[in-house]
N, C-alpha and C positions, 0 to 999 in steps of 0.2 A: 654235685660235681657236673658237668655235661662230658659225655664222650663223644668220640669221634662215631659218625654215622656207622652202622654196619647193615648190608644192605644184602638180601640175595634173591636174584631175579630169574627163576626158573622159566626155561621154555616150556614145558607141558610139567604135570602132576605124575603123568604116568607113561612109560614109553612100552613099545609094544613086550610083551612076555614077560612084565613084570608088574607086579602091586601100587596101589595108589603112593606114589613119593619114596616107593623103594630104592631107586636109582640115586637119590641125590640124599640118601639118610643120613651118612655120614656128615655130611656139609654141613645139612640141616642142623644135627645137633651141635658141631663147631660154632655155629653162628650165634647158636641159642645159649651158648655155654653161661652157667651162671643164673639163667633163667628158671622158674619151676613153673609159670603160667603164662601159655601164649590166649593171646585176643585175637580170635577167627572172625573173618568179615565176610558173612555169606552170600552177598547180595549179588553175586553174578551170575546166581543160578533162583529160580522160581523158589523153588524146594527148600527151604533155609533149617528147618529143622532137619532133614534126612542130609543135607548137606554136613549140616554140622556134626551130626552123628557118626559118619562117615570121618572127618577130621580128627573129630574126639578121637575115637579108635585108635587111628593111626599114630598121634601123639602121646597118645596113652601107651602104645608099646613102645617108644621111641624113650618114653620115660618122663615126660612133658604133660602137666595139665593143660586142659584146652577149654576156654569162656568164648561163647559165641555171642557175636554184638549183637544180635537179632534179639535177644533175650535179657539184654540188658534195661535197667528203667532209665537210665540217662546216658545215649550212646555216647554223647561228645565226652564225659566225666570216665567214664570205661577205656577211652582210647589214651585220655590223659595219663590213667594213672595205669597203661596196661606195663608188662613187663616188656613184652615184643608183640607186634601184628603179625599177623600173617590172613594175606589176600588171597583166596582161591578163585578158581578158574572160572570159565563159562562165558557170557554173553556182557563184550566191555562197555557197550552203551547201557546197559540196565543198571551195569556195576557203576559205572561214571555217574549216572543221574540219581542214583540212590544216594551214592556221596555228598552229591551237590542237596537235595534233597532234605538230608538230615544235616548237612552244615558240618560235615567234618573232613574235609580237605585241610584246613588249616590245622585243625589238632593234629592230626596223622602226622603231617611236615613236623609239626613241632615235636611230636615225642621223638620224630627219628631224629631230629636235627640234638636231640637232648643225649643220644647214642640207645634210645630202643631200639633193636633189632627189627628190621623189615624183613618179611619173605612175602616175596610174589611168587604166584604161579599164573601162565598164560596171560588171562585177563587182568590177575592182580600185578603183573610184569608190565603190560601195557599203558597202567594206569601210573604208574611209577616213572613214564618220560615226562616229558615236556606237554604232550599232549597225546590221544590217542588216534589221531590220523592216519598211522601206520598200523592198524587191527585189522585182521581178515574178517572180522565177524560181521552180522547184517546190524542196519541199525533198528531195531525191534522198537526202540522207544527213545525219546529225542531228548539228552541233555542239554541245560542249558547252555551250555559250552562244549567245547571238545578238550581246551586246556585241563590240565591233568595236574599231578602233585610236583611234577618237575623235581624230583628226586633224582634221577640220571641225567646228563647233559645230552643227551642222544635221543632220538628214537627207536622203537624197540618194534620189531615183527615177530614174534613169536611164531611157532612151527614153522618156521621157513622151507620151504620145499624149491628144490634144485630145478631147474626144469628139465624134462625126459627127452634123452636123445632119442630122435624118432617118432614122438607122440603124434597122434593123428589130432589132437584137440587145438580146436582154434582159437579157445580164449585167451587172454591175457594170461602170463607168466607171473608168479610171484615177484621176479625181477622187473618185470614190466611196469606192474603195478605200483612197485615204488618209486620208477624213472620216474610216474606221472606223478607221483607226491613231489618229487624234487625239482618239477619243473615248476611247481605252485611254492615250495617251501623250502629253506638253506637247511635246515637242521639235521646232519648225518642220522643214518640209519643203520640200524645192524640186525642184520637177517639172522637171528636164533634159532639153530635147527634142533628137534627134537635128541634130549639126551646133553646138549647144553646149556650152561648156564653162566650168568654174571653175577661178582660179587666185589663189594666194598670194603675193603676192610684197613680202617690209618690212610684214607685219602686215596687208598690206590685202587682203581677198577681192574679188575682180570677176569679173563674167559677162562674156562675149567669146563670140564667132561669132553668127552671122545667124540664128539661129531663136527665141533667149530662151527662157526658162524661166518657172514660174508658182509662187509661193509660198502655202505651205498653212498657215496657222495657226488653233488652237484656238480655234472660237468665233467666227472671221472668214471674211469671204466671199475666196474666193481672190484672189490680187493678181498681175496680170502683170509680169514683171519683163522689164526691156531692157538691152541690157551696157551697163555701169558698174559703179561700186565697189559695194558692198554694204553698206551700215551696219548694224551689231552694236551689240547684240542685237538677232534679229528680233523 
């Protein structure tokens, strides 16, 4: 029997002064309730084995077994059979290109729609949106399309940084780059600060964590988002 999608989108895997995924450990454990094994997608980094070892050690400490998709004989079958899916951070373009190369986008969507928990961090959160057009990453490779999983109805900008008062930096701020996106696209953007996350449970999106987020919409002033349920559509 299918269940409602359960999604956790982290802005980052590590906050200053903390260990890998430590700041969101309680939330991760809650989202994964009832799961014994997590399927890890390591494709945002070049060193798949090293990345998998890092993730495996962390999830083991939280009481979960972790398998890495790069070790699977049949990646698509492994996704379909996964109890939960975790896509880690790194370069979003490399991640999305690999998901296209392995023809995994539909399999991941279908698993999530069946109620398999989806965890994303940074790049893994980026690909959960309609597209990766609001990532901060360099396009080190070229995916066939910028269109992504579409699990969330809004664009994400993880690691969002507020403008620094008095800064002499002459390049665009993060807010200005998002404004440029909205000149060409209508989908709202959530700038997710490090230490914040978004969670979908029982059909309700909620902003959680201590640092909040910013909501950007076309032709409107940016709004501060505090922790709590998100009213959709934005």
